[in-house]
Every structure is written in C-alpha cells, then in structure tokens.
C-alpha positions in Angstrom: 18.9 -17.4 4.4 17.0 -20.3 5.8 13.3 -19.4 5.2 11.8 -22.6 6.7 9.2 -21.5 9.2 10.7 -18.0 9.6 7.8 -15.7 10.4 7.1 -12.9 7.9 4.2 -10.4 7.9 3.2 -9.1 4.5 1.7 -5.7 4.1 -1.5 -6.6 2.3 -3.1 -3.8 0.3 -5.8 -5.8 -1.5 -3.8 -5.4 -4.7 -2.3 -8.1 -6.9 1.3 -7.3 -6.0 1.1 -7.8 -2.3 -1.1 -10.9 -2.8 1.4 -12.6 -5.1 4.2 -11.6 -2.8 2.5 -13.4 0.1 1.9 -16.5 -2.1 5.6 -16.6 -3.2 6.8 -16.5 0.4 4.5 -19.4 1.3 6.0 -21.3 -1.6 9.5 -20.5 -0.2 8.7 -22.0 3.2 8.0 -19.0 5.3 5.4 -18.8 8.0 3.3 -16.0 6.5 0.7 -13.7 7.9 -0.9 -10.6 6.4 -1.4 -7.2 7.8 -3.8 -4.6 6.3 -2.9 -0.9 7.1 -5.5 1.8 7.1 -3.8 5.1 7.1 -6.3 7.7 6.0 -9.8 8.5 7.3 -10.1 12.3 7.4 -12.6 12.6 4.6 -13.6 9.0 3.8 -16.8 8.9 1.9 -18.6 6.8 -0.7 -16.7 8.5 -3.6 -13.2 8.2 -2.3 -12.9 5.6 0.5 -11.6 2.5 -1.1 -10.3 1.0 2.1 -13.3 -1.2 2.8 -13.1 -2.6 -0.7 -9.4 -3.1 -0.5 -9.8 -4.8 2.9 -12.4 -7.2 1.4 -10.0 -8.1 -1.4 -7.2 -8.7 1.1 -9.5 -10.9 3.1 -10.4 -13.0 0.1 -6.8 -13.5 -0.9 -5.8 -14.5 2.6 -8.7 -17.0 2.8 -7.5 -18.6 -0.5 -3.9 -18.7 0.7 -5.0 -19.9 4.2 -3.1 -17.3 6.1 -4.2 -15.0 8.9 -5.0 -11.4 8.2 -4.8 -8.7 10.9 -5.6 -4.9 10.6 -4.0 -1.8 12.0 -4.7 1.9 11.8 -1.8 4.3 11.4 -4.0 7.3 10.4 -2.6 9.5 13.2 1.0 8.7 12.4 0.4 9.2 8.7 -1.2 12.6 9.3 1.6 13.8 11.6 4.6 12.4 9.7 3.6 12.4 6.1 0.5 14.5 5.3 1.4 17.6 7.4 4.9 17.6 5.8 3.3 17.5 2.4 1.1 20.4 3.2 4.0 22.4 4.4 5.9 21.7 1.2 3.0 22.8 -1.0 2.6 25.9 1.1 6.3 26.7 0.5 5.8 26.4 -3.3 7.5 23.0 -3.7 6.1 19.7 -5.1 6.5 16.9 -2.5 6.6 13.2 -3.1 4.5 11.7 -0.2 5.0 8.1 -1.4 8.7 8.3 -0.4 8.1 9.8 3.0 5.2 7.2 3.5 7.7 4.4 2.9 10.1 5.8 5.4 7.7 6.7 8.2 4.8 4.3 7.8 5.5 1.2 5.7 9.0 0.6 6.9 8.9 2.2 10.4 5.5 1.9 12.0 4.7 -1.3 10.1 8.0 -2.8 11.0 7.7 -1.9 14.7 4.2 -3.2 14.8 5.2 -6.5 13.2 8.1 -6.9 15.7 5.6 -6.7 18.5 3.7 -9.6 16.7 6.9 -11.6 16.8 7.7 -11.4 13.1 11.3 -11.9 12.0 10.7 -10.2 8.6 8.3 -7.9 6.9 7.5 -8.0 3.2 5.8 -5.8 0.6 4.9 -6.0 -3.1 7.5 -3.5 -4.2 9.5 -4.2 -7.4 13.0 -4.0 -6.0 15.7 -6.3 -4.8 18.0 -6.5 -1.7 21.5 -7.9 -2.0 23.1 -9.1 1.2 26.9 -9.6 1.4 28.2 -10.3 4.9 25.3 -8.3 6.4 26.0 -5.3 4.2 22.8 -4.6 2.3 22.4 -3.1 -1.2 19.2 -1.9 -2.7 18.9 -3.0 -6.3 16.4 -2.1 -9.1 13.7 -4.7 -9.8 14.3 -6.8 -12.9 11.1 -5.3 -14.5 12.5 -2.0 -15.6 9.0 -0.7 -16.2 7.9 -1.4 -12.7 11.1 -0.8 -10.7 10.3 1.0 -7.4 13.7 1.5 -5.9 13.3 5.2 -6.5 10.7 5.2 -3.6 12.9 3.2 -1.2 16.1 5.2 -1.1 15.4 6.6 2.4 15.5 3.1 4.0 18.4 2.2 6.3 20.6 -0.9 6.7 18.6 -2.1 9.7 15.4 -2.0 7.7 16.9 -3.9 4.8 18.0 -6.6 7.2 14.4 -7.3 8.0 12.6 -6.6 4.7 11.8 -8.9 1.8 10.7 -8.0 -1.7 9.6 -11.2 -3.4 8.6 -9.5 -6.6 12.0 -8.0 -7.4 13.1 -10.9 -9.5 9.9 -11.2 -11.7 7.9 -8.8 -13.9 4.4 -7.6 -13.7 3.1 -9.9 -16.4 4.3 -12.9 -14.4 2.7 -11.5 -11.3 -0.7 -11.3 -12.9 -0.2 -14.8 -14.4 0.5 -16.3 -11.0 -2.5 -14.5 -9.5 -4.8 -16.0 -12.2 -3.3 -19.5 -11.6 -4.0 -19.1 -7.8 -7.6 -18.1 -8.5 -7.2 -14.7 -7.0 -10.1 -12.4 -8.0 -7.8 -9.4 -7.9 -5.5 -10.8 -10.7 -6.7 -8.0 -13.1 -7.3 -5.3 -10.5 -6.1 -1.9 -11.6 -2.8 -0.7 -10.0 -3.3 1.9 -7.3 -2.5 5.4 -8.2 -2.9 8.9 -6.6 -1.6 10.0 -3.2 -0.1 7.3 -1.0 -3.0 5.8 1.1 -5.3 8.6 0.1 -6.0 7.5 -3.5 -7.1 9.3 -6.6 -8.5 12.7 -6.0 -9.4 15.9 -7.8 -6.1 17.5 -6.7 -7.3 21.1 -6.5 -10.5 20.2 -4.6 -8.7 18.0 -2.2 -5.8 20.3 -1.4 -8.2 23.3 -1.0 -9.7 21.5 2.0 -6.4 22.0 3.9 -4.7 25.0 2.3 -6.6 28.2 1.3 -6.1 29.0 -2.4 -4.4 32.3 -3.1 -5.0 33.3 -6.7 -2.5 35.5 -8.6 -1.1 36.4 -11.9 0.4 34.3 -14.6 3.3 36.1 -16.3 5.8 35.5 -19.1 9.5 35.9 -18.3 9.1 39.4 -19.7 6.6 40.2 -17.0 3.6 40.3 -19.4 0.4 39.2 -17.6 -1.2 36.3 -19.6 -3.6 34.8 -17.2 -4.6 34.1 -13.6 -3.6 31.1 -11.5 -5.7 29.5 -8.8 -2.9 29.3 -6.2 0.8 28.4 -6.6 0.4 25.2 -4.7 -1.7 23.7 -7.5 1.1 23.8 -10.1 4.4 22.1 -10.7 7.4 22.9 -12.9 6.8 21.7 -16.5 3.1 21.4 -16.1 0.9 22.0 -19.2 -2.6 20.9 -18.2 -5.0 23.3 -16.5 -3.3 26.6 -17.3 -6.2 27.9 -19.3 -4.2 30.4 -21.4 -5.7 31.0 -24.8 -4.3 32.5 -27.9 -2.2 31.2 -30.8 1.2 29.5 -30.8 2.7 26.7 -28.8 1.3 25.3 -25.6 2.1 27.0 -22.3 4.1 25.4 -19.5 4.9 26.3 -15.9 8.5 27.5 -15.7 8.8 29.0 -12.2 6.9 29.9 -9.1 7.7 33.1 -7.2 6.2 33.1 -3.8 7.0 36.7 -2.6 4.7 38.2 -5.3 2.5 35.1 -5.8 3.4 35.0 -9.5 3.4 31.9 -11.7 5.8 32.3 -14.6 4.9 30.5 -17.8 6.6 29.9 -21.2 5.5 28.7 -24.6 6.8 25.4 -26.0 7.7 22.1 -24.5 11.4 22.6 -25.1 11.6 26.3 -24.0 15.2 26.9 -22.6 13.7 28.1 -19.3 12.5 24.6 -18.6 16.0 23.1 -18.8 18.8 23.1 -16.2 22.1 21.3 -16.0 22.8 21.7 -12.2 20.9 21.2 -9.0 21.3 21.4 -5.3 20.0 18.4 -3.3 19.5 18.2 0.4 17.9 15.9 3.1 20.2 13.1 1.9 20.0 9.4 2.6 22.6 6.9 1.6 21.7 3.2 1.5 25.1 2.1 2.8 25.1 4.8 5.5 27.5 7.1 3.7 28.2 8.5 0.2 30.6 6.6 -2.0 33.1 9.5 -2.0 33.3 13.3 -1.7 33.0 13.5 -5.5 31.8 10.7 -7.7 30.1 10.0 -11.0 26.8 8.1 -11.2 23.4 8.2 -12.9 20.3 9.8 -11.4 16.6 10.3 -11.7 14.9 13.6 -10.9 11.5 12.0 -11.1 10.2 8.4 -11.0 9.5 7.6 -14.7 12.7 9.3 -16.0 15.5 7.3 -17.6 18.7 7.4 -15.6 20.8 10.4 -16.5 24.6 10.7 -16.3 25.8 13.2 -13.7 28.6 14.1 -11.2 28.0 14.6 -7.5 30.0 16.8 -5.2 29.4 16.6 -1.4 29.0 20.1 0.0 28.5 19.3 3.7 25.5 20.4 5.7 23.5 17.5 4.3 23.7 18.9 0.7 25.2 17.9 -2.6 25.7 19.6 -5.9 24.6 17.6 -9.0 26.1 18.3 -12.5 24.3 16.6 -15.4 26.1 15.8 -18.6 22.9 16.9 -20.5 20.4 19.6 -19.6 17.4 18.2 -17.7 13.9 19.3 -18.3 11.6 20.4 -15.4 13.9 19.7 -12.4 11.3 20.3 -9.6 12.1 21.5 -6.1 10.5 19.2 -3.5 10.8 16.1 -5.7 13.6 13.5 -5.0 16.8 13.0 -7.0 17.9 9.4 -6.6 21.4 8.2 -7.5 22.4 4.9 -9.1 25.5 2.9 -10.1 24.0 0.6 -12.7 21.3 -1.4 -10.9 22.5 -0.3 -7.4 20.6 2.5 -5.7 23.2 4.6 -3.8 20.7 6.9 -2.1 19.2 10.2 -2.8 17.8 13.5 -1.5 15.2 16.2 -2.0 15.8 18.8 -4.8 16.4 22.2 -3.3 16.7 24.2 -6.5 17.9 23.9 -10.1 20.6 26.1 -11.8 21.1 26.8 -15.5 24.7 27.8 -14.9 27.2 26.2 -12.5 27.2 27.7 -9.0 28.5 26.5 -5.7 26.7 29.2 -3.7 25.6 28.1 -0.3 22.6 30.4 -0.6 
C-alpha cells in the first residue's frame, strides 16, 4: 500500500492508544486528520461525563501533532442501535457485550460513512489488532501484544470495512505505545485506559441500569430449590458472578449458576468449581465470518467465550439458520448467554457469534 498522502481519519478518543496511532500514521506518510465522537449524552453530569475532558485531551494531542480535529455526535445512532439492544438483552436475562455491537454499528459504520463524506480513503483506530491483505482478501489477526489483543471485539466487521481500516498499534505492545507517547511529549502518555460501558464509561451498574429497566426482586435458590436469599433483579447478575450476592453463612463462596425468568429465580451454588458452572457444549447464533463464510460445515478451531479467556480447543458444526454447535475438548466455566464466542485458527480470527445457551451434555436439539 502506498501511504504517501493517502488521507486517513483517526478516531481520537483522548486516550494514549488513538493518539499514538495518529502519530504512527503521520510517520508513515499519511495525510492524517482526527475525529472525536461523542455518542452518549442521556445523563451526562459532573460525576460521569468524561467527554469534555477526553475532547480536551484529544485537542492537545492534535495540536502537538499539527493535525486537524473535528467532532461528531452519534448519540442518537448509539441509543437506537447499541443501547436499546443492550437493554433488551438484559431484560431477557442475558449478558450483552455492547462494545462489540458498538464497533459494528458506530465505530466502523457511522464513523466510516462520515469519514467517506469528508473524503477520507481510510479510517484508523487504536485497536490492538492486525489486518492481512492478500489479493484484496482480508484477514483479521490478533495484535502482537497478547495481553492487549482486541480482535475479539472486531469479529463482526466485514471485508469492505477491513479494506478501509487501519490498525497501526497491531504490531507493537502497550509498553511501546506509552514510551512513544512520552517521547512525543503527549500529556496523556500515562492516562488510565478507558473501562466500563462503551462510550458511557464507568458506572455503578445497578444504579445505572435501574434508570432504564425497573428492578424486579426475587428469590435466590439452590439447585435443590432451597431459598437462601433475595436478588435485586435478574438483569443485575451474570453467570459465574460472586460479588454482590449477599448470602451469609459458612462454607464456600456462592456463585450465580442460572437465571430462570419465568419464576424470576436466581439459582446459586457454592464453590468456584461447582459442576453446575461448567459446560462442554454451546449453541451460538447471530454469526459473522470475517471471510464472508465459515471455513467448512464442520471444523476444529480454538475459541474464546469471553474477552480475557485463553483460547480453548473446540469443534464447530454448522447447523443452518444462522447457528452453530460448539463442542469443547475441556469443560468451560461460566459460558454466558448474550456474550460472544469468537473462533480462531492460531492468530487468525475466523469470526464468531452470540452465545444462545450452554449444555452440559451433547445435544443437537433445535429448541
């Protein structure tokens, strides 16, 4: 790729990653501009609204790099395409991953379309991932920094997006990123990495969610139907959760094992390694394949059922109707409906989908 004077717009968040990404592209000869996206304003206040501070950081970086910075507001699009979906998932008892949907609908859809109107040839972000191009066939690869790799969050992107996207940080690690930022004199070189809900930030989860979904308290029961406590609402809990259950007594700690919506019951078990927390099989739906199609109707690969998990050996069977059946070599702890399962062949991200349900025993039921 001849980068000389090709125009690229970098999604500037005010953080160190996007800042160094912009600097690297300048060094590579691109004509670089920055774009700051504001995507949440429903309950901005002094406690939670970091957008003004982030914009100020982005402005300082762009001034040092001598590049133009524009702003855009996608709050309406974020609400309709990401947040309302997340609320519906919580209401249905699942645990969504809004960061993945945000990448698909906002960062690599609305952002890309907006930048095309600005005349940009490419967009870039500070994601730790790589894109491999062989004869205009694009592969999504893990970032070389295994501890920061973010390919898990990008599996929904399509070939046309990869043809226009750049991930400058994919070939370096976070330590090098912060080092480069210090050398450039960027004040955000030691800024804390962003956490919390995509574009919404860190919140007291129960308080935040309660603003949009009315809590429905109910019973906590053991698998033997013994009542051992009260929950605040099934939407506040996720499979494998330990914190916040408030169950006293002696013995091992308690963990969430299952949520049963019809009776509004939260089932809990004692012990981190309780058998009820482990499953070997899972149904996955809402599939996306980076190449546009699965490798085969049946294939072996490795998979993650959550972001920080090490890759796990498994076999995949295509069931049709946008579903697959995943069989793991080893039982997996806390496979959570609503979260994404992402498939890999070594460093290559094949694609993924949303976990529909987990099974302890093999079943090909279409139910």
